[in-house]
N, C-alpha and C positions, 0 to 999 in steps of 0.2 A: 737258719729262718730262711723262709724263702723270699725271693726277689721278686717285687710288685711293680710293674711298668704300668702306670697310669695315664694314656694318652688321652686326648679330650674326646674319643668314642668313648662308647658305654662300656666295651669289654674291657675287662681288666686282665692282662697277664702276669701270671705267676712263675718264676722258674724255680723249679725244686731243687735242680741237680740230682744227684741219684738218690732212689728212695724206693724200699722194698714193696713188692707190688700190694700186700693187704694193707700197708700204711695208706698208699696212695686211694688205694678202692675205698676204704674207710673216709678218707679225705672228701673223696666225691660225693657221698651220700651224704655227710656234713655241709658240704657247701650248697651240693641241689636243694635240701631242705630250707637252708637260708634263701637261695634264691627265688625258691617257690614262695618262701612267706616275703618277699621284698626286701629282706634285711640284707642282699649282698647283689652287687652289680653281676652281671652275668661275666664269667670267668672262664678263661683258656689256661689249663696248668700244663706248662713243659717240663719236660724230665726225663730221665732215663729208670730203667731197672736193672737190679743184678740179674742172673739169669733164669727164665721163669718159661713154660710153655702153659698158656692159659686155653681153655676150650670153652668155646660160646655155646649157645643154646642148641645149635645143629652139630655140634661137636659128635666126633666118633672114635672111640678109644682106639680103635684099630690104627687110625694115623699117626698114634705115637709109635714111633719104630726100634728106639732104644728101650733097654730093657733097666731094671732097678739099680742093676750094680753101675750101668754107665751112668746112666741120672744121677747118682751118687758120686760118680767120679769126676763129672763135670759140673758138679753144684749146682744141677737145677731143680727148681721148685715146681709143683705142679697146681694150678687152680681152675676149677671148674667155675664159669661166671656167668652172668646174664646178660651178656651183649650177644648180639647176631654172631653167625660165622660159625665157622668150625676151630680148630687150631692154630694157632699161630706162636712165635718166638718173640719175647722181648730180652734186650741184653745190654750191656754198657756198648756205647757208639750208636745207639737206634736212639733217636729223637721219638718220644713217645707224647703224644698231645692228646688232652683231657677236656674236649670243649663242654662246659656247662651252661647251657643257653636256654631260656624259656622260649621252647617254640610255638606255643599258644595251647588251645584248649583239647583236651580228651574226648572223643566222642562217648555215646553212652555206651560200648562196649570196651571202653576203657584202652581204646586204640586212637592214636595220632592218624588223620586223614591220610590216604596211602601217598597220594600226590606231595604232602608235606613231608612224610618220612622219606623219600626217595631222592626229591629234592636237596633235602638237607644232604643226605649224604654225596650227591652228586656237585654240592657246593664245597663240600670237605675236599673233593676231588680237585678242583679247579683250585681252590686255595694252595694246595701242594703244587699242581702244575704251575702255577703262577709262580711261586717261591723256586721252583727249579730252573725256571728260564731266567730267573734273574742270577742262578748259581751256574749256569752255562749248560744246561741238561735239557732237551727237548722230551716232553715226555706228554702222556695223554690218557683218555678212559678207554675201556673194552664193554661193548654192547652187552649186557648182562652180566657182567661182571663188576664187583667193587673193588676198589683199588687203584694206584696207580702205575702205570706200565711205560717201557720204554721198548721201542721196537728193535728189533734184531740187529740194524744195522748201526746203531748207537753204542750197542756193547759188544760190536764184534772184534773189538780186540781184548777184550776181558781174558786174561790169560787163566784164571781159574773156573771159567766157565766149560762146558762140556761142548764139544764139537757139534753134537748132535741139537745142543740147545740153542745155538745161535741162529737157527732157520726161525724161532719163537718168540713173541715179545716177551720182555721179562717183568715179574713185579719189583717196583724198588720201595711202594709202599702199601701196606694194609690198613683196611679199615674196618672197625666192627664196632656198632653202637648201640646203644638202648635209650628209649625215650620213656620215662617213667609215668606214672600215674597223674602226676602233676603238670606233664608235659616239658618237665626238663630234660635235658640231654645228659648223657654218661657214657664213657667208655671214650673211643675216639680213632685217631691214626697212629702208624708207626714207619716213621720214614727211614731207612738204612742208610745212615750216615759212612760209620767205618765200624762194625761190628765185627766178631769173630764168626765168619760165615758156615764154618764148620756145622754149628749149631743147626742149622738148617736141615742137615744131616739125619737128625733125628726124627723129626715129621714129616707128614705130608701137609704141607703147609696150607690152609683153608681147605683140604681135601683135594687140592689140586696138583698135578705132576707139571708143575709150571717152574720154567728156572728162576730165581731169585738174585737179585744185584743189589749194590749197594752204590753210593756216591764214591768211593773208593777203589771201586772196579772201574768207574768211567771219568775220572777227574785225578790229574796229578799237577801238583798238589792236591789231596783233600782237602775240602775247606774246614775251617773248625768247627765244632758243635756250635760255639757262640755264635758263629755267623750265620749259620745253619737256622739256630733259633730265632735270630733277626729277621732273617730272610721270611720265615714261617709266621712270626707273629704281624709282621708287616703285611702280608698277604692276607692274613688272617682277618684284621682290622679292615682292609680295604672290602675284603669279600662279605663280612659281617656286620 
């Protein structure tokens, strides 16, 4: 059973633990419909997934680098979904957040006003940046890109990272969202806490040849998943 945290704010945070991707996808649809009808308050789902690659609406199959046999050996499932963006990885040790929030009315072409959509993504990024500061990591945004990034000097001591990558910002959290016809958000963010980073070798993440890092690459000891969930939940409540 999910653990629900009901603070004085309007957003309910539910901790689902480890959940199959398709199960969580169906739950998002169920909750979003209830939120649109006013039967459920705005909700943030926090969880982890078994190994999975997901492709968004702008996904390109060529960004999947591993063949069928490797995918089978690694126990990876694949889903094409209705969020924005290209391919990304989810797996144990990565905190996934699905905010289901009513953003407002859709216009006459079934779209949220662009400023509202982009503003929502920027607020998600700021939420994760605030949580990372409390965990001891300085992170930021990059112009024209979604996600949360750390500068090269922050992860320069990362033993796993390639020397040529240590000159570039590295992504520590990915974001891909959708707003449905009722103005309710789906999908969300993925923050790398302590996942098996080898799984990023199987894709060109988000279609970008950029380094990817985790909290385990930057902090010793790495904070527990429970601590990270708490900081993200607190930052989310403050932001939304």
